[in-house]
Backbone as XML, in Angstrom:
<?xml version="1.0"?>
<chain id="A" units="angstrom">
  <residue number="1" name="MET">
    <atom name="N" x="3.518" y="-16.944" z="3.196"/>
    <atom name="CA" x="2.190" y="-16.530" z="2.785"/>
    <atom name="C" x="2.016" y="-15.005" z="2.922"/>
  </residue>
  <residue number="2" name="MET">
    <atom name="N" x="2.426" y="-14.453" z="4.050"/>
    <atom name="CA" x="2.271" y="-13.015" z="4.257"/>
    <atom name="C" x="3.176" y="-12.212" z="3.334"/>
  </residue>
  <residue number="3" name="VAL">
    <atom name="N" x="4.334" y="-12.775" z="2.970"/>
    <atom name="CA" x="5.240" y="-12.063" z="2.062"/>
    <atom name="C" x="4.585" y="-11.939" z="0.686"/>
  </residue>
  <residue number="4" name="VAL">
    <atom name="N" x="3.961" y="-13.002" z="0.233"/>
    <atom name="CA" x="3.269" y="-12.968" z="-1.060"/>
    <atom name="C" x="2.140" y="-11.940" z="-1.017"/>
  </residue>
  <residue number="5" name="PHE">
    <atom name="N" x="1.409" y="-11.933" z="0.087"/>
    <atom name="CA" x="0.324" y="-10.967" z="0.254"/>
    <atom name="C" x="0.862" y="-9.538" z="0.232"/>
  </residue>
  <residue number="6" name="ALA">
    <atom name="N" x="1.961" y="-9.303" z="0.956"/>
    <atom name="CA" x="2.533" y="-7.960" z="1.032"/>
    <atom name="C" x="3.030" y="-7.482" z="-0.331"/>
  </residue>
  <residue number="7" name="VAL">
    <atom name="N" x="3.698" y="-8.355" z="-1.064"/>
    <atom name="CA" x="4.200" y="-7.982" z="-2.395"/>
    <atom name="C" x="3.030" y="-7.734" z="-3.351"/>
  </residue>
  <residue number="8" name="GLY">
    <atom name="N" x="2.025" y="-8.582" z="-3.289"/>
    <atom name="CA" x="0.847" y="-8.408" z="-4.146"/>
    <atom name="C" x="0.105" y="-7.118" z="-3.839"/>
  </residue>
  <residue number="9" name="TRP">
    <atom name="N" x="-0.030" y="-6.815" z="-2.550"/>
    <atom name="CA" x="-0.728" y="-5.598" z="-2.155"/>
    <atom name="C" x="0.047" y="-4.367" z="-2.621"/>
  </residue>
  <residue number="10" name="LEU">
    <atom name="N" x="1.358" y="-4.399" z="-2.458"/>
    <atom name="CA" x="2.186" y="-3.280" z="-2.919"/>
    <atom name="C" x="2.059" y="-3.085" z="-4.430"/>
  </residue>
  <residue number="11" name="ALA">
    <atom name="N" x="2.069" y="-4.185" z="-5.180"/>
    <atom name="CA" x="1.920" y="-4.091" z="-6.636"/>
    <atom name="C" x="0.555" y="-3.507" z="-7.007"/>
  </residue>
  <residue number="12" name="LEU">
    <atom name="N" x="-0.497" y="-3.968" z="-6.337"/>
    <atom name="CA" x="-1.835" y="-3.433" z="-6.617"/>
    <atom name="C" x="-1.929" y="-1.952" z="-6.269"/>
  </residue>
  <residue number="13" name="MET">
    <atom name="N" x="-1.286" y="-1.539" z="-5.183"/>
    <atom name="CA" x="-1.289" y="-0.119" z="-4.824"/>
    <atom name="C" x="-0.610" y="0.721" z="-5.893"/>
  </residue>
  <residue number="14" name="ILE">
    <atom name="N" x="0.546" y="0.266" z="-6.350"/>
    <atom name="CA" x="1.284" y="1.027" z="-7.362"/>
    <atom name="C" x="0.482" y="1.126" z="-8.647"/>
  </residue>
  <residue number="15" name="PHE">
    <atom name="N" x="-0.034" y="-0.010" z="-9.133"/>
    <atom name="CA" x="-0.831" y="0.014" z="-10.361"/>
    <atom name="C" x="-2.097" y="0.852" z="-10.189"/>
  </residue>
  <residue number="16" name="GLY">
    <atom name="N" x="-2.703" y="0.784" z="-9.024"/>
    <atom name="CA" x="-3.913" y="1.556" z="-8.760"/>
    <atom name="C" x="-3.656" y="3.052" z="-8.764"/>
  </residue>
  <residue number="17" name="TYR">
    <atom name="N" x="-2.588" y="3.469" z="-8.075"/>
    <atom name="CA" x="-2.271" y="4.897" z="-8.031"/>
    <atom name="C" x="-1.850" y="5.423" z="-9.397"/>
  </residue>
  <residue number="18" name="VAL">
    <atom name="N" x="-1.040" y="4.668" z="-10.096"/>
    <atom name="CA" x="-0.598" y="5.109" z="-11.430"/>
    <atom name="C" x="-1.791" y="5.194" z="-12.374"/>
  </residue>
  <residue number="19" name="GLY">
    <atom name="N" x="-2.636" y="4.185" z="-12.348"/>
    <atom name="CA" x="-3.820" y="4.199" z="-13.214"/>
    <atom name="C" x="-4.768" y="5.336" z="-12.874"/>
  </residue>
  <residue number="20" name="ALA">
    <atom name="N" x="-4.983" y="5.566" z="-11.587"/>
    <atom name="CA" x="-5.876" y="6.651" z="-11.170"/>
    <atom name="C" x="-5.304" y="8.008" z="-11.563"/>
  </residue>
  <residue number="21" name="LEU">
    <atom name="N" x="-3.990" y="8.181" z="-11.405"/>
    <atom name="CA" x="-3.380" y="9.450" z="-11.794"/>
    <atom name="C" x="-3.430" y="9.658" z="-13.299"/>
  </residue>
  <residue number="22" name="LYS">
    <atom name="N" x="-3.251" y="8.584" z="-14.067"/>
    <atom name="CA" x="-3.344" y="8.712" z="-15.531"/>
    <atom name="C" x="-4.746" y="9.130" z="-15.944"/>
  </residue>
  <residue number="23" name="MET">
    <atom name="N" x="-5.742" y="8.464" z="-15.371"/>
    <atom name="CA" x="-7.127" y="8.787" z="-15.743"/>
    <atom name="C" x="-7.533" y="10.169" z="-15.244"/>
  </residue>
  <residue number="24" name="ALA">
    <atom name="N" x="-6.931" y="10.619" z="-14.136"/>
    <atom name="CA" x="-7.234" y="11.943" z="-13.586"/>
    <atom name="C" x="-6.366" y="13.023" z="-14.212"/>
  </residue>
  <residue number="25" name="LYS">
    <atom name="N" x="-5.527" y="12.648" z="-15.160"/>
    <atom name="CA" x="-4.633" y="13.574" z="-15.862"/>
    <atom name="C" x="-3.706" y="14.322" z="-14.897"/>
  </residue>
  <residue number="26" name="GLY">
    <atom name="N" x="-3.193" y="13.601" z="-13.888"/>
    <atom name="CA" x="-2.215" y="14.157" z="-12.966"/>
    <atom name="C" x="-2.778" y="15.029" z="-11.859"/>
  </residue>
  <residue number="27" name="ASP">
    <atom name="N" x="-4.097" y="15.125" z="-11.761"/>
    <atom name="CA" x="-4.723" y="15.984" z="-10.761"/>
    <atom name="C" x="-4.939" y="15.196" z="-9.457"/>
  </residue>
  <residue number="28" name="PHE">
    <atom name="N" x="-4.188" y="15.568" z="-8.408"/>
    <atom name="CA" x="-4.311" y="14.864" z="-7.128"/>
    <atom name="C" x="-5.644" y="15.145" z="-6.445"/>
  </residue>
  <residue number="29" name="ALA">
    <atom name="N" x="-6.324" y="16.218" z="-6.815"/>
    <atom name="CA" x="-7.606" y="16.567" z="-6.213"/>
    <atom name="C" x="-8.785" y="15.926" z="-6.949"/>
  </residue>
  <residue number="30" name="HIS">
    <atom name="N" x="-8.515" y="15.129" z="-7.969"/>
    <atom name="CA" x="-9.576" y="14.481" z="-8.737"/>
    <atom name="C" x="-10.274" y="13.434" z="-7.864"/>
  </residue>
  <residue number="31" name="PRO">
    <atom name="N" x="-11.601" y="13.335" z="-7.961"/>
    <atom name="CA" x="-12.331" y="12.361" z="-7.137"/>
    <atom name="C" x="-11.862" y="10.905" z="-7.335"/>
  </residue>
  <residue number="32" name="LEU">
    <atom name="N" x="-11.427" y="10.563" z="-8.522"/>
    <atom name="CA" x="-10.963" y="9.202" z="-8.764"/>
    <atom name="C" x="-9.710" y="8.900" z="-7.943"/>
  </residue>
  <residue number="33" name="PHE">
    <atom name="N" x="-8.792" y="9.846" z="-7.897"/>
    <atom name="CA" x="-7.567" y="9.632" z="-7.119"/>
    <atom name="C" x="-7.875" y="9.621" z="-5.623"/>
  </residue>
  <residue number="34" name="LYS">
    <atom name="N" x="-8.760" y="10.503" z="-5.190"/>
    <atom name="CA" x="-9.140" y="10.530" z="-3.779"/>
    <atom name="C" x="-9.808" y="9.224" z="-3.370"/>
  </residue>
  <residue number="35" name="SER">
    <atom name="N" x="-10.635" y="8.666" z="-4.233"/>
    <atom name="CA" x="-11.287" y="7.402" z="-3.901"/>
    <atom name="C" x="-10.276" y="6.257" z="-3.857"/>
  </residue>
  <residue number="36" name="GLN">
    <atom name="N" x="-9.252" y="6.317" z="-4.683"/>
    <atom name="CA" x="-8.191" y="5.306" z="-4.655"/>
    <atom name="C" x="-7.457" y="5.361" z="-3.311"/>
  </residue>
  <residue number="37" name="VAL">
    <atom name="N" x="-7.173" y="6.557" z="-2.842"/>
    <atom name="CA" x="-6.504" y="6.717" z="-1.549"/>
    <atom name="C" x="-7.404" y="6.190" z="-0.425"/>
  </residue>
  <residue number="38" name="MET">
    <atom name="N" x="-8.677" y="6.543" z="-0.450"/>
    <atom name="CA" x="-9.595" y="6.081" z="0.588"/>
    <atom name="C" x="-9.764" y="4.567" z="0.562"/>
  </residue>
  <residue number="39" name="LEU">
    <atom name="N" x="-9.741" y="3.980" z="-0.611"/>
    <atom name="CA" x="-9.832" y="2.522" z="-0.721"/>
    <atom name="C" x="-8.674" y="1.855" z="0.021"/>
  </residue>
  <residue number="40" name="HIS">
    <atom name="N" x="-7.486" y="2.403" z="-0.121"/>
    <atom name="CA" x="-6.331" y="1.826" z="0.558"/>
    <atom name="C" x="-6.358" y="2.115" z="2.063"/>
  </residue>
  <residue number="41" name="VAL">
    <atom name="N" x="-6.901" y="3.252" z="2.457"/>
    <atom name="CA" x="-7.045" y="3.546" z="3.885"/>
    <atom name="C" x="-7.995" y="2.533" z="4.523"/>
  </residue>
  <residue number="42" name="VAL">
    <atom name="N" x="-9.092" y="2.234" z="3.851"/>
    <atom name="CA" x="-10.040" y="1.241" z="4.362"/>
    <atom name="C" x="-9.392" y="-0.135" z="4.412"/>
  </residue>
  <residue number="43" name="ALA">
    <atom name="N" x="-8.636" y="-0.488" z="3.391"/>
    <atom name="CA" x="-7.964" y="-1.787" z="3.368"/>
    <atom name="C" x="-6.961" y="-1.910" z="4.505"/>
  </residue>
  <residue number="44" name="VAL">
    <atom name="N" x="-6.208" y="-0.856" z="4.777"/>
    <atom name="CA" x="-5.257" y="-0.883" z="5.895"/>
    <atom name="C" x="-6.016" y="-1.010" z="7.220"/>
  </residue>
  <residue number="45" name="GLY">
    <atom name="N" x="-7.119" y="-0.309" z="7.339"/>
    <atom name="CA" x="-7.939" y="-0.413" z="8.549"/>
    <atom name="C" x="-8.456" y="-1.821" z="8.772"/>
  </residue>
  <residue number="46" name="LEU">
    <atom name="N" x="-8.912" y="-2.464" z="7.702"/>
    <atom name="CA" x="-9.382" y="-3.844" z="7.814"/>
    <atom name="C" x="-8.245" y="-4.796" z="8.178"/>
  </residue>
  <residue number="47" name="LEU">
    <atom name="N" x="-7.075" y="-4.573" z="7.607"/>
    <atom name="CA" x="-5.918" y="-5.406" z="7.932"/>
    <atom name="C" x="-5.535" y="-5.252" z="9.395"/>
  </residue>
  <residue number="48" name="VAL">
    <atom name="N" x="-5.555" y="-4.038" z="9.897"/>
    <atom name="CA" x="-5.252" y="-3.799" z="11.307"/>
    <atom name="C" x="-6.284" y="-4.479" z="12.198"/>
  </residue>
  <residue number="49" name="ALA">
    <atom name="N" x="-7.553" y="-4.391" z="11.817"/>
    <atom name="CA" x="-8.609" y="-5.038" z="12.600"/>
    <atom name="C" x="-8.422" y="-6.551" z="12.644"/>
  </residue>
  <residue number="50" name="VAL">
    <atom name="N" x="-8.052" y="-7.138" z="11.526"/>
    <atom name="CA" x="-7.815" y="-8.592" z="11.479"/>
    <atom name="C" x="-6.618" y="-8.957" z="12.346"/>
  </residue>
  <residue number="51" name="MET">
    <atom name="N" x="-5.568" y="-8.150" z="12.292"/>
    <atom name="CA" x="-4.375" y="-8.434" z="13.094"/>
    <atom name="C" x="-4.693" y="-8.316" z="14.588"/>
  </residue>
  <residue number="52" name="ILE">
    <atom name="N" x="-5.494" y="-7.333" z="14.962"/>
    <atom name="CA" x="-5.865" y="-7.178" z="16.376"/>
    <atom name="C" x="-6.676" y="-8.375" z="16.848"/>
  </residue>
  <residue number="53" name="ARG">
    <atom name="N" x="-7.596" y="-8.841" z="15.999"/>
    <atom name="CA" x="-8.396" y="-10.009" z="16.357"/>
    <atom name="C" x="-7.584" y="-11.285" z="16.410"/>
  </residue>
  <residue number="54" name="ALA">
    <atom name="N" x="-6.541" y="-11.370" z="15.567"/>
    <atom name="CA" x="-5.740" y="-12.581" z="15.513"/>
    <atom name="C" x="-4.790" y="-12.697" z="16.701"/>
  </residue>
  <residue number="55" name="PHE">
    <atom name="N" x="-4.330" y="-11.570" z="17.214"/>
    <atom name="CA" x="-3.382" y="-11.561" z="18.330"/>
    <atom name="C" x="-3.966" y="-10.775" z="19.499"/>
  </residue>
  <residue number="56" name="PRO">
    <atom name="N" x="-4.842" y="-11.410" z="20.273"/>
    <atom name="CA" x="-5.511" y="-10.675" z="21.381"/>
    <atom name="C" x="-4.569" y="-10.349" z="22.526"/>
  </residue>
</chain>
C-alpha cells in the first residue's frame, strides 16, 4: 500500500513541477512554481505528522 502511495506521489510531484514550470515559462521565481513547491512542503509536513502520530 505504501509503495503505491510513494510511486503515485512521486508521479504527481513530477507532473506538477513540469506543468508549473511550463506555465511559468521556465521562471523558478514565478508565483505558480513557488506555490507548487509550498504545496509539496505542506504535504510532506502532513505526512510526517501522520507518521509521528502512528508510531508514538
